[in-house]
TITORLO-598063 format. One line per 3 residues: number of its first residue (from 1); their letters; for each residue x, y, z of C-alpha. Coordinates in nm, 4 decimals, always signed. Layout:
! residues N
NUM = A = X,Y,Z | ...
! end
This chain:
! residues 123
1 = MLA = +3.2339,+0.6390,+3.9492 | +3.0690,+0.9562,+3.8185 | +2.7586,+0.7869,+3.6741
4 = END = +2.6846,+0.6100,+4.0045 | +2.6734,+0.9385,+4.1959 | +2.4901,+1.1453,+3.9355
7 = PLK = +2.3531,+0.9776,+3.6207 | +2.3092,+1.3111,+3.4419 | +2.6751,+1.4044,+3.5006
10 = GFI = +2.7758,+1.0569,+3.3832 | +2.5662,+1.0966,+3.0692 | +2.7158,+1.4384,+2.9944
13 = ADI = +3.0694,+1.3103,+3.0600 | +3.0052,+1.0208,+2.8209 | +2.8877,+1.2561,+2.5460
16 = LGG = +3.1794,+1.4934,+2.5991 | +3.4215,+1.2005,+2.5938 | +3.2843,+1.0946,+2.2567
19 = VVV = +3.3112,+1.4478,+2.1179 | +3.6711,+1.4825,+2.2380 | +3.7735,+1.1457,+2.0915
22 = EAA = +3.6134,+1.2226,+1.7545 | +3.7795,+1.5657,+1.7442 | +4.1164,+1.4054,+1.8226
25 = IDK = +4.0720,+1.1446,+1.5479 | +3.9644,+1.4164,+1.3018 | +4.2835,+1.6077,+1.3863
28 = IQQ = +4.4992,+1.2963,+1.3447 | +4.3384,+1.2263,+1.0080 | +4.3901,+1.5869,+0.8975
31 = ELG = +4.7566,+1.5814,+1.0032 | +4.8098,+1.2485,+0.8263 | +4.6520,+1.3930,+0.5108
34 = NKM = +4.8777,+1.6981,+0.5269 | +5.1873,+1.4833,+0.5798 | +5.0946,+1.2557,+0.2884
37 = KQN = +5.0385,+1.5552,+0.0578 | +5.4015,+1.6522,+0.1234 | +5.4916,+1.3067,-0.0108
40 = VLN = +5.2534,+1.3433,-0.3091 | +5.0176,+1.0835,-0.1617 | +4.6497,+1.0876,-0.0751
43 = ITN = +4.4477,+0.9333,+0.2042 | +4.1084,+0.7639,+0.2118 | +3.8268,+0.8052,+0.4560
46 = RYS = +3.8809,+0.6288,+0.7851 | +3.6965,+0.3060,+0.8393 | +3.6408,+0.1337,+1.1713
49 = PGY = +3.4998,-0.2033,+1.2723 | +3.1300,-0.1643,+1.3400 | +3.0717,+0.0753,+1.0494
52 = CGW = +3.0077,+0.0413,+0.6755 | +2.9527,-0.3334,+0.6943 | +3.2809,-0.4081,+0.8752
55 = QTV = +3.1797,-0.6422,+1.1554 | +3.2897,-0.5464,+1.5075 | +3.4249,-0.8976,+1.5648
58 = EQH = +3.6904,-0.8177,+1.3029 | +3.8427,-0.5914,+1.5670 | +4.0336,-0.8973,+1.6936
61 = KLF = +4.2065,-0.9362,+1.3553 | +4.2908,-0.5662,+1.3439 | +4.4443,-0.5747,+1.6920
64 = AIL = +4.6424,-0.8870,+1.6019 | +4.8356,-0.6979,+1.3333 | +4.8948,-0.3795,+1.5351
67 = PDT = +5.2406,-0.3586,+1.6932 | +5.1155,-0.1755,+2.0038 | +4.7612,-0.1125,+2.1182
70 = LGI = +4.8622,+0.1512,+2.3771 | +4.7029,-0.0426,+2.6592 | +4.3676,-0.0771,+2.4868
73 = RLT = +4.2109,-0.4177,+2.5485 | +3.9354,-0.5985,+2.3655 | +3.6507,-0.7733,+2.5379
76 = ESA = +3.5461,-1.1165,+2.4146 | +3.2757,-0.9426,+2.2085 | +3.5442,-0.7168,+2.0497
79 = LMQ = +3.4536,-0.3959,+2.2283 | +3.7457,-0.1785,+2.3326 | +3.8388,-0.0937,+2.6903
82 = PVK = +3.8605,+0.1943,+2.7714 | +3.5292,+0.2569,+2.6023 | +3.6236,+0.5916,+2.4451
85 = SVS = +3.8827,+0.4326,+2.2159 | +3.8909,+0.4312,+1.8375 | +4.0445,+0.1876,+1.5934
88 = GII = +4.0354,+0.1628,+1.2194 | +4.2267,+0.2113,+0.9007 | +4.3051,+0.4947,+0.6623
91 = GIG = +4.4335,+0.4043,+0.3201 | +4.7376,+0.5839,+0.1785 | +4.8408,+0.5918,-0.1859
94 = ADV = +4.8865,+0.7921,-0.5018 | +4.5560,+0.6819,-0.6529 | +4.3297,+0.6652,-0.3462
97 = KFN = +4.0608,+0.9220,-0.2832 | +3.8952,+1.0790,+0.0182 | +3.5198,+1.1052,-0.0306
100 = PYT = +3.3070,+1.3344,+0.1813 | +3.1045,+1.1139,+0.4119 | +2.7853,+1.0244,+0.2351
103 = CRI = +2.5248,+0.7602,+0.2829 | +2.6283,+0.6051,-0.0487 | +2.9393,+0.4514,+0.1096
106 = CEA = +2.7704,+0.3153,+0.4213 | +2.4647,+0.1039,+0.4903 | +2.4242,+0.1975,+0.8584
109 = TQC = +2.0620,+0.3104,+0.8855 | +2.1068,+0.4604,+1.2340 | +2.4172,+0.6651,+1.1470
112 = VYR = +2.4252,+1.0270,+1.2660 | +2.5551,+1.1391,+0.9245 | +2.2533,+0.9812,+0.7512
115 = FKK = +2.0275,+1.1731,+0.9902 | +2.2102,+1.5003,+0.9203 | +2.1759,+1.4416,+0.5468
118 = RIS = +1.7974,+1.3949,+0.5751 | +1.7658,+1.7214,+0.7685 | +1.9687,+1.9186,+0.5130
121 = ENR = +1.7731,+1.7642,+0.2228 | +1.4424,+1.8736,+0.3783 | +1.5444,+2.2400,+0.4104
! end
């Protein structure tokens, strides 16, 4: 395992893995939004267990309704394996709205977006 041989390389690989996964999910969301526009529909923000008050344990309910989890497993505590996996929902409809991510829609005090907002407000 990379982290066992060189913790710094493991740390960097973990960060890069997170960046790649988020970029992939952003692309999927963008493509879904484009496809829905062709059908005169809108999409909402994406929401995942563990954010915006949605308890991580609810991940079990989400996985129960998915037809195929692509080999992703949940631990007893509802964490996904492999670790760099993402789950969640995106609403689709004629009257739904995508809102730029703001702290008004989420109560997570340690969120990176909240931190970015504070920096931009202090400039």
